Backbone atoms as SQL, in Angstrom:
CREATE TABLE atoms (id INTEGER PRIMARY KEY, chain TEXT, resi INTEGER, resn TEXT, atom TEXT, x REAL, y REAL, z REAL);
INSERT INTO atoms VALUES
  (1, 'A', 1, 'MET', 'N', 0.752, -1.403, 0.371),
  (2, 'A', 1, 'MET', 'CA', -0.065, -0.094, 0.237),
  (3, 'A', 1, 'MET', 'C', 1.016, 1.077, -0.114),
  (4, 'A', 2, 'GLN', 'N', 0.547, 2.109, -0.832),
  (5, 'A', 2, 'GLN', 'CA', 1.275, 3.457, -0.823),
  (6, 'A', 2, 'GLN', 'C', 1.201, 4.665, -0.163),
  (7, 'A', 3, 'SER', 'N', 1.575, 5.539, 0.817),
  (8, 'A', 3, 'SER', 'CA', 1.484, 6.433, 1.353),
  (9, 'A', 3, 'SER', 'C', 0.039, 7.228, 1.446),
  (10, 'A', 4, 'ALA', 'N', -0.022, 7.296, 0.474),
  (11, 'A', 4, 'ALA', 'CA', -1.662, 7.992, 0.093),
  (12, 'A', 4, 'ALA', 'C', -2.727, 7.060, 0.365),
  (13, 'A', 5, 'GLU', 'N', -3.020, 5.684, -0.071),
  (14, 'A', 5, 'GLU', 'CA', -3.928, 5.148, 0.421),
  (15, 'A', 5, 'GLU', 'C', -3.803, 5.224, 2.048),
  (16, 'A', 6, 'TYR', 'N', -2.827, 5.379, 2.860),
  (17, 'A', 6, 'TYR', 'CA', -2.971, 4.896, 4.546),
  (18, 'A', 6, 'TYR', 'C', -3.510, 6.254, 4.506),
  (19, 'A', 7, 'TRP', 'N', -2.780, 7.404, 3.986),
  (20, 'A', 7, 'TRP', 'CA', -4.047, 8.353, 4.714),
  (21, 'A', 7, 'TRP', 'C', -5.006, 8.848, 4.024),
  (22, 'A', 8, 'GLN', 'N', -5.576, 8.185, 3.052),
  (23, 'A', 8, 'GLN', 'CA', -6.358, 8.238, 2.253),
  (24, 'A', 8, 'GLN', 'C', -7.776, 7.314, 3.351),
  (25, 'A', 9, 'SER', 'N', -6.922, 6.177, 3.902),
  (26, 'A', 9, 'SER', 'CA', -7.761, 5.113, 4.639),
  (27, 'A', 9, 'SER', 'C', -8.056, 6.039, 6.248),
  (28, 'A', 10, 'LEU', 'N', -7.086, 6.641, 6.881),
  (29, 'A', 10, 'LEU', 'CA', -7.179, 7.004, 7.816),
  (30, 'A', 10, 'LEU', 'C', -8.493, 8.334, 8.115),
  (31, 'A', 11, 'PHE', 'N', -8.258, 8.903, 7.084),
  (32, 'A', 11, 'PHE', 'CA', -9.449, 10.055, 6.407),
  (33, 'A', 11, 'PHE', 'C', -10.626, 9.749, 6.629),
  (34, 'A', 12, 'GLU', 'N', -10.976, 8.566, 5.857),
  (35, 'A', 12, 'GLU', 'CA', -12.062, 7.796, 5.698),
  (36, 'A', 12, 'GLU', 'C', -12.371, 7.260, 6.600),
  (37, 'A', 13, 'GLY', 'N', -11.843, 6.652, 7.897),
  (38, 'A', 13, 'GLY', 'CA', -11.964, 6.190, 9.067),
  (39, 'A', 13, 'GLY', 'C', -12.649, 7.276, 9.972),
  (40, 'A', 14, 'TRP', 'N', -11.770, 8.023, 10.031),
  (41, 'A', 14, 'TRP', 'CA', -12.242, 9.005, 11.104),
  (42, 'A', 14, 'TRP', 'C', -13.476, 9.061, 11.795),
  (43, 'A', 15, 'PRO', 'N', -13.230, 8.763, 13.186),
  (44, 'A', 15, 'PRO', 'CA', -14.400, 8.905, 14.075),
  (45, 'A', 15, 'PRO', 'C', -14.847, 9.928, 14.411),
  (46, 'A', 16, 'ALA', 'N', -16.293, 10.005, 14.376),
  (47, 'A', 16, 'ALA', 'CA', -17.133, 11.240, 14.662),
  (48, 'A', 16, 'ALA', 'C', -16.424, 12.000, 15.791),
  (49, 'A', 17, 'SER', 'N', -16.097, 10.881, 16.666),
  (50, 'A', 17, 'SER', 'CA', -15.940, 11.134, 18.218),
  (51, 'A', 17, 'SER', 'C', -14.256, 12.283, 18.306),
  (52, 'A', 18, 'PHE', 'N', -13.699, 11.914, 17.488),
  (53, 'A', 18, 'PHE', 'CA', -12.244, 12.152, 17.259),
  (54, 'A', 18, 'PHE', 'C', -12.411, 13.906, 16.929),
  (55, 'A', 19, 'PRO', 'N', -11.292, 14.854, 17.529),
  (56, 'A', 19, 'PRO', 'CA', -11.141, 16.162, 16.851),
  (57, 'A', 19, 'PRO', 'C', -10.847, 16.091, 15.348),
  (58, 'A', 20, 'THR', 'N', -11.619, 17.181, 15.135),
  (59, 'A', 20, 'THR', 'CA', -11.166, 17.451, 13.315),
  (60, 'A', 20, 'THR', 'C', -10.314, 18.657, 12.955),
  (61, 'A', 21, 'GLN', 'N', -9.344, 18.923, 14.319),
  (62, 'A', 21, 'GLN', 'CA', -8.575, 20.193, 13.698),
  (63, 'A', 21, 'GLN', 'C', -7.268, 19.530, 14.054),
  (64, 'A', 22, 'GLY', 'N', -6.282, 20.209, 13.356),
  (65, 'A', 22, 'GLY', 'CA', -5.104, 20.170, 13.710),
  (66, 'A', 22, 'GLY', 'C', -3.481, 20.375, 12.847),
  (67, 'A', 23, 'ILE', 'N', -3.186, 19.911, 12.203),
  (68, 'A', 23, 'ILE', 'CA', -2.117, 20.731, 11.258),
  (69, 'A', 23, 'ILE', 'C', -1.479, 19.623, 10.196),
  (70, 'A', 24, 'ILE', 'N', -1.730, 19.636, 8.760),
  (71, 'A', 24, 'ILE', 'CA', -1.213, 18.773, 7.712),
  (72, 'A', 24, 'ILE', 'C', -0.048, 19.352, 7.225),
  (73, 'A', 25, 'VAL', 'N', 1.244, 18.586, 7.679),
  (74, 'A', 25, 'VAL', 'CA', 2.180, 19.037, 6.879),
  (75, 'A', 25, 'VAL', 'C', 2.809, 18.118, 5.929),
  (76, 'A', 26, 'THR', 'N', 2.933, 18.894, 4.546),
  (77, 'A', 26, 'THR', 'CA', 2.557, 18.312, 3.384),
  (78, 'A', 26, 'THR', 'C', 4.596, 18.320, 2.658),
  (79, 'A', 27, 'VAL', 'N', 4.547, 17.305, 1.461),
  (80, 'A', 27, 'VAL', 'CA', 5.675, 16.818, 1.435),
  (81, 'A', 27, 'VAL', 'C', 6.720, 17.721, 1.031),
  (82, 'A', 28, 'HIS', 'N', 5.868, 19.057, 0.743),
  (83, 'A', 28, 'HIS', 'CA', 7.080, 20.472, 0.128),
  (84, 'A', 28, 'HIS', 'C', 7.170, 20.919, 2.027),
  (85, 'A', 29, 'ASN', 'N', 7.032, 20.248, 2.616),
  (86, 'A', 29, 'ASN', 'CA', 7.416, 20.917, 4.361),
  (87, 'A', 29, 'ASN', 'C', 6.612, 22.222, 4.481),
  (88, 'A', 30, 'GLU', 'N', 5.384, 22.215, 4.155),
  (89, 'A', 30, 'GLU', 'CA', 4.528, 23.479, 4.095),
  (90, 'A', 30, 'GLU', 'C', 3.334, 23.103, 5.266),
  (91, 'A', 31, 'SER', 'N', 3.086, 23.990, 5.847),
  (92, 'A', 31, 'SER', 'CA', 1.996, 23.551, 7.516),
  (93, 'A', 31, 'SER', 'C', 1.078, 24.055, 7.396),
  (94, 'A', 32, 'ILE', 'N', 0.176, 23.317, 6.881),
  (95, 'A', 32, 'ILE', 'CA', -1.225, 23.780, 6.871),
  (96, 'A', 32, 'ILE', 'C', -2.170, 22.923, 8.275),
  (97, 'A', 33, 'PRO', 'N', -2.901, 24.876, 8.927),
  (98, 'A', 33, 'PRO', 'CA', -3.657, 24.454, 10.110),
  (99, 'A', 33, 'PRO', 'C', -4.738, 24.418, 9.366),
  (100, 'A', 34, 'PHE', 'N', -5.837, 22.933, 10.121),
  (101, 'A', 34, 'PHE', 'CA', -7.030, 22.982, 9.320),
  (102, 'A', 34, 'PHE', 'C', -7.907, 23.007, 10.930),
  (103, 'A', 35, 'VAL', 'N', -9.628, 23.664, 10.602),
  (104, 'A', 35, 'VAL', 'CA', -10.170, 23.191, 11.824),
  (105, 'A', 35, 'VAL', 'C', -11.306, 22.236, 11.421),
  (106, 'A', 36, 'ASN', 'N', -11.403, 21.550, 10.157),
  (107, 'A', 36, 'ASN', 'CA', -12.389, 20.549, 9.820),
  (108, 'A', 36, 'ASN', 'C', -11.711, 20.203, 8.180),
  (109, 'A', 37, 'PHE', 'N', -12.542, 19.196, 7.841),
  (110, 'A', 37, 'PHE', 'CA', -12.078, 17.997, 6.847),
  (111, 'A', 37, 'PHE', 'C', -13.335, 17.552, 5.915),
  (112, 'A', 38, 'MET', 'N', -13.469, 17.659, 4.638),
  (113, 'A', 38, 'MET', 'CA', -14.222, 16.318, 3.748),
  (114, 'A', 38, 'MET', 'C', -13.505, 15.568, 3.278),
  (115, 'A', 39, 'ILE', 'N', -14.028, 14.275, 2.667),
  (116, 'A', 39, 'ILE', 'CA', -12.622, 13.938, 1.553),
  (117, 'A', 39, 'ILE', 'C', -13.451, 13.583, 0.646),
  (118, 'A', 40, 'SER', 'N', -12.657, 12.989, -0.384),
  (119, 'A', 40, 'SER', 'CA', -12.979, 12.220, -1.603),
  (120, 'A', 40, 'SER', 'C', -11.961, 11.335, -2.168),
  (121, 'A', 41, 'GLU', 'N', -12.380, 11.077, -3.171),
  (122, 'A', 41, 'GLU', 'CA', -11.445, 9.893, -3.653),
  (123, 'A', 41, 'GLU', 'C', -10.036, 10.322, -4.028),
  (124, 'A', 42, 'GLY', 'N', -8.915, 10.172, -3.467),
  (125, 'A', 42, 'GLY', 'CA', -8.043, 11.158, -4.133),
  (126, 'A', 42, 'GLY', 'C', -7.818, 12.586, -3.210),
  (127, 'A', 43, 'MET', 'N', -8.471, 12.918, -2.664),
  (128, 'A', 43, 'MET', 'CA', -8.171, 14.059, -2.498),
  (129, 'A', 43, 'MET', 'C', -8.998, 14.477, -0.737),
  (130, 'A', 44, 'VAL', 'N', -8.475, 15.590, 0.069),
  (131, 'A', 44, 'VAL', 'CA', -8.952, 15.895, 1.254),
  (132, 'A', 44, 'VAL', 'C', -9.517, 17.513, 1.168),
  (133, 'A', 45, 'VAL', 'N', -10.375, 18.296, 1.483),
  (134, 'A', 45, 'VAL', 'CA', -10.478, 19.619, 1.730),
  (135, 'A', 45, 'VAL', 'C', -10.536, 19.650, 2.866),
  (136, 'A', 46, 'LEU', 'N', -9.512, 20.836, 3.289),
  (137, 'A', 46, 'LEU', 'CA', -9.197, 21.404, 4.799),
  (138, 'A', 46, 'LEU', 'C', -9.590, 23.153, 4.651),
  (139, 'A', 47, 'GLU', 'N', -10.553, 23.496, 6.221),
  (140, 'A', 47, 'GLU', 'CA', -10.953, 24.322, 6.255),
  (141, 'A', 47, 'GLU', 'C', -10.316, 24.751, 7.806),
  (142, 'A', 48, 'ARG', 'N', -9.566, 26.264, 7.051),
  (143, 'A', 48, 'ARG', 'CA', -9.009, 26.595, 8.171),
  (144, 'A', 48, 'ARG', 'C', -10.030, 28.219, 8.522),
  (145, 'A', 49, 'ASP', 'N', -9.314, 28.179, 10.359),
  (146, 'A', 49, 'ASP', 'CA', -10.495, 29.238, 10.827),
  (147, 'A', 49, 'ASP', 'C', -9.853, 30.474, 10.262),
  (148, 'A', 50, 'ARG', 'N', -8.585, 30.749, 9.814),
  (149, 'A', 50, 'ARG', 'CA', -8.452, 32.032, 9.454),
  (150, 'A', 50, 'ARG', 'C', -8.146, 31.954, 8.109),
  (151, 'A', 51, 'PRO', 'N', -8.070, 32.803, 7.265),
  (152, 'A', 51, 'PRO', 'CA', -7.220, 32.932, 5.987),
  (153, 'A', 51, 'PRO', 'C', -5.531, 32.707, 6.161),
  (154, 'A', 52, 'ASP', 'N', -5.450, 32.057, 4.611),
  (155, 'A', 52, 'ASP', 'CA', -3.781, 32.572, 4.725),
  (156, 'A', 52, 'ASP', 'C', -3.097, 33.426, 3.714),
  (157, 'A', 53, 'SER', 'N', -2.055, 33.487, 3.748),
  (158, 'A', 53, 'SER', 'CA', -1.191, 35.190, 3.063),
  (159, 'A', 53, 'SER', 'C', -1.956, 35.091, 1.647),
  (160, 'A', 54, 'SER', 'N', -2.651, 34.182, 1.164),
  (161, 'A', 54, 'SER', 'CA', -3.529, 34.359, -0.035),
  (162, 'A', 54, 'SER', 'C', -4.854, 34.625, 0.206),
  (163, 'A', 55, 'ASN', 'N', -5.398, 34.667, 1.607),
  (164, 'A', 55, 'ASN', 'CA', -6.747, 35.106, 1.722),
  (165, 'A', 55, 'ASN', 'C', -7.532, 33.980, 1.528),
  (166, 'A', 56, 'ALA', 'N', -7.048, 32.828, 1.247),
  (167, 'A', 56, 'ALA', 'CA', -7.828, 31.640, 1.386),
  (168, 'A', 56, 'ALA', 'C', -7.879, 30.669, 2.739),
  (169, 'A', 57, 'ARG', 'N', -9.272, 30.203, 2.675),
  (170, 'A', 57, 'ARG', 'CA', -9.959, 29.453, 3.855),
  (171, 'A', 57, 'ARG', 'C', -9.324, 27.919, 3.753),
  (172, 'A', 58, 'LYS', 'N', -9.701, 27.477, 2.322),
  (173, 'A', 58, 'LYS', 'CA', -9.595, 26.167, 2.230),
  (174, 'A', 58, 'LYS', 'C', -8.929, 25.734, 1.365),
  (175, 'A', 59, 'VAL', 'N', -8.064, 24.476, 1.609),
  (176, 'A', 59, 'VAL', 'CA', -7.549, 23.779, 0.862),
  (177, 'A', 59, 'VAL', 'C', -7.726, 22.576, 0.159),
  (178, 'A', 60, 'ILE', 'N', -7.484, 22.053, -0.982),
  (179, 'A', 60, 'ILE', 'CA', -7.744, 21.230, -1.561),
  (180, 'A', 60, 'ILE', 'C', -6.679, 20.440, -1.665),
  (181, 'A', 61, 'LEU', 'N', -6.190, 19.079, -1.464),
  (182, 'A', 61, 'LEU', 'CA', -5.005, 18.509, -1.422),
  (183, 'A', 61, 'LEU', 'C', -5.080, 17.169, -1.427),
  (184, 'A', 62, 'GLY', 'N', -4.167, 16.821, -2.424),
  (185, 'A', 62, 'GLY', 'CA', -3.727, 15.593, -2.739),
  (186, 'A', 62, 'GLY', 'C', -3.392, 14.480, -1.488),
  (187, 'A', 63, 'TYR', 'N', -4.174, 13.055, -1.165),
  (188, 'A', 63, 'TYR', 'CA', -3.293, 12.178, -0.519),
  (189, 'A', 63, 'TYR', 'C', -1.971, 12.337, -0.070),
  (190, 'A', 64, 'GLU', 'N', -1.532, 12.257, -1.643),
  (191, 'A', 64, 'GLU', 'CA', 0.118, 11.931, -2.000),
  (192, 'A', 64, 'GLU', 'C', 0.653, 13.229, -1.913),
  (193, 'A', 65, 'SER', 'N', 0.376, 14.297, -1.142),
  (194, 'A', 65, 'SER', 'CA', 1.198, 15.035, -0.585),
  (195, 'A', 65, 'SER', 'C', 1.127, 15.153, 0.461),
  (196, 'A', 66, 'ILE', 'N', -0.138, 14.752, 1.430),
  (197, 'A', 66, 'ILE', 'CA', 0.682, 14.405, 2.736),
  (198, 'A', 66, 'ILE', 'C', 1.748, 13.745, 3.197),
  (199, 'A', 67, 'ALA', 'N', 2.427, 14.544, 4.552),
  (200, 'A', 67, 'ALA', 'CA', 3.789, 13.909, 4.786),
  (201, 'A', 67, 'ALA', 'C', 3.505, 13.899, 6.456),
  (202, 'A', 68, 'ALA', 'N', 2.703, 14.496, 6.851),
  (203, 'A', 68, 'ALA', 'CA', 2.100, 14.222, 8.123),
  (204, 'A', 68, 'ALA', 'C', 1.383, 14.973, 8.440),
  (205, 'A', 69, 'LEU', 'N', 0.507, 14.498, 9.636),
  (206, 'A', 69, 'LEU', 'CA', -0.455, 15.274, 10.770),
  (207, 'A', 69, 'LEU', 'C', -0.294, 15.350, 12.378),
  (208, 'A', 70, 'LYS', 'N', -0.580, 15.973, 12.411),
  (209, 'A', 70, 'LYS', 'CA', 0.155, 16.932, 13.759),
  (210, 'A', 70, 'LYS', 'C', -1.650, 17.221, 14.197),
  (211, 'A', 71, 'ILE', 'N', -1.634, 16.672, 15.703),
  (212, 'A', 71, 'ILE', 'CA', -2.933, 16.636, 16.244),
  (213, 'A', 71, 'ILE', 'C', -3.072, 17.662, 17.261),
  (214, 'A', 72, 'THR', 'N', -3.575, 19.019, 17.494),
  (215, 'A', 72, 'THR', 'CA', -3.320, 20.060, 18.381),
  (216, 'A', 72, 'THR', 'C', -4.167, 19.929, 19.786),
  (217, 'A', 73, 'GLU', 'N', -5.044, 18.914, 19.721),
  (218, 'A', 73, 'GLU', 'CA', -6.388, 18.363, 20.855),
  (219, 'A', 73, 'GLU', 'C', -5.289, 17.927, 21.866),
  (220, 'A', 74, 'THR', 'N', -5.180, 17.797, 23.214),
  (221, 'A', 74, 'THR', 'CA', -4.168, 17.353, 24.103),
  (222, 'A', 74, 'THR', 'C', -5.642, 16.362, 24.604),
  (223, 'A', 75, 'PHE', 'N', -4.858, 15.091, 24.619),
  (224, 'A', 75, 'PHE', 'CA', -5.949, 14.210, 24.928),
  (225, 'A', 75, 'PHE', 'C', -4.787, 12.770, 25.347),
  (226, 'A', 76, 'ASP', 'N', -5.173, 11.887, 25.744),
  (227, 'A', 76, 'ASP', 'CA', -4.373, 10.814, 26.228),
  (228, 'A', 76, 'ASP', 'C', -4.127, 9.725, 24.936),
  (229, 'A', 77, 'LEU', 'N', -2.714, 9.257, 24.724),
  (230, 'A', 77, 'LEU', 'CA', -2.461, 8.597, 23.759),
  (231, 'A', 77, 'LEU', 'C', -3.721, 7.639, 23.608),
  (232, 'A', 78, 'VAL', 'N', -3.720, 6.857, 24.137),
  (233, 'A', 78, 'VAL', 'CA', -5.088, 5.875, 24.122),
  (234, 'A', 78, 'VAL', 'C', -6.014, 6.143, 22.763),
  (235, 'A', 79, 'ARG', 'N', -6.248, 7.573, 22.963),
  (236, 'A', 79, 'ARG', 'CA', -7.492, 7.567, 22.027),
  (237, 'A', 79, 'ARG', 'C', -7.482, 7.615, 20.533),
  (238, 'A', 80, 'PHE', 'N', -5.943, 7.629, 20.243),
  (239, 'A', 80, 'PHE', 'CA', -6.111, 7.312, 18.865),
  (240, 'A', 80, 'PHE', 'C', -6.373, 5.588, 18.323),
  (241, 'A', 81, 'GLN', 'N', -6.761, 5.242, 19.476),
  (242, 'A', 81, 'GLN', 'CA', -7.269, 3.871, 19.258),
  (243, 'A', 81, 'GLN', 'C', -8.059, 3.775, 18.242),
  (244, 'A', 82, 'GLU', 'N', -8.926, 4.819, 18.266),
  (245, 'A', 82, 'GLU', 'CA', -10.325, 5.300, 17.438),
  (246, 'A', 82, 'GLU', 'C', -9.953, 5.526, 16.021),
  (247, 'A', 83, 'LEU', 'N', -8.328, 5.915, 16.115),
  (248, 'A', 83, 'LEU', 'CA', -8.310, 6.011, 14.490),
  (249, 'A', 83, 'LEU', 'C', -7.402, 4.437, 14.014),
  (250, 'A', 84, 'GLY', 'N', -7.531, 3.513, 14.696),
  (251, 'A', 84, 'GLY', 'CA', -7.410, 2.390, 14.200),
  (252, 'A', 84, 'GLY', 'C', -5.307, 2.162, 14.706),
  (253, 'A', 85, 'PHE', 'N', -5.105, 2.921, 15.781),
  (254, 'A', 85, 'PHE', 'CA', -3.680, 2.775, 16.127),
  (255, 'A', 85, 'PHE', 'C', -3.920, 1.653, 17.210),
  (256, 'A', 86, 'ARG', 'N', -2.892, 0.784, 17.724),
  (257, 'A', 86, 'ARG', 'CA', -2.948, -0.220, 18.530),
  (258, 'A', 86, 'ARG', 'C', -0.927, 0.254, 19.632),
  (259, 'A', 87, 'SER', 'N', -1.190, -0.582, 20.460),
  (260, 'A', 87, 'SER', 'CA', -0.223, -0.513, 21.439),
  (261, 'A', 87, 'SER', 'C', 0.833, -1.663, 21.017),
  (262, 'A', 88, 'THR', 'N', 2.301, -1.649, 21.122),
  (263, 'A', 88, 'THR', 'CA', 2.993, -3.138, 20.880),
  (264, 'A', 88, 'THR', 'C', 3.170, -3.551, 22.499),
  (265, 'A', 89, 'GLN', 'N', 2.404, -2.423, 23.267),
  (266, 'A', 89, 'GLN', 'CA', 2.873, -3.179, 24.677),
  (267, 'A', 89, 'GLN', 'C', 1.487, -4.659, 24.669),
  (268, 'A', 90, 'ARG', 'N', 1.602, -5.505, 25.634),
  (269, 'A', 90, 'ARG', 'CA', 0.984, -6.676, 26.042),
  (270, 'A', 90, 'ARG', 'C', 0.194, -6.719, 27.204);
C-alpha cells in the first residue's frame, strides 16, 4: 500500500468523536492548520479558521502530498485507538 492510500484510509475512517482539527505537513514542508475537513477519492479539503497569506480558507490537497498529521488537541495517547492505532505493549 502506498502512503497516499494510508492517508486516505485514515481520513475515511475518522471517527465522529475524534477532534477534526490539526496541522497537515506536506511533502514540501508546508504546514496547513485546519479546523475541519471533507474527503473524496484521492483528495481531502481542509478548512482553516483564518485565511492564509493568499486570503484562502480552504485547501484541496491530494493524499500523496501529505507527509505528516499533527493533532493539536491534548488527550491521552490511547484515544488514537479510535483511528486504528494499537499499542505494542501486551
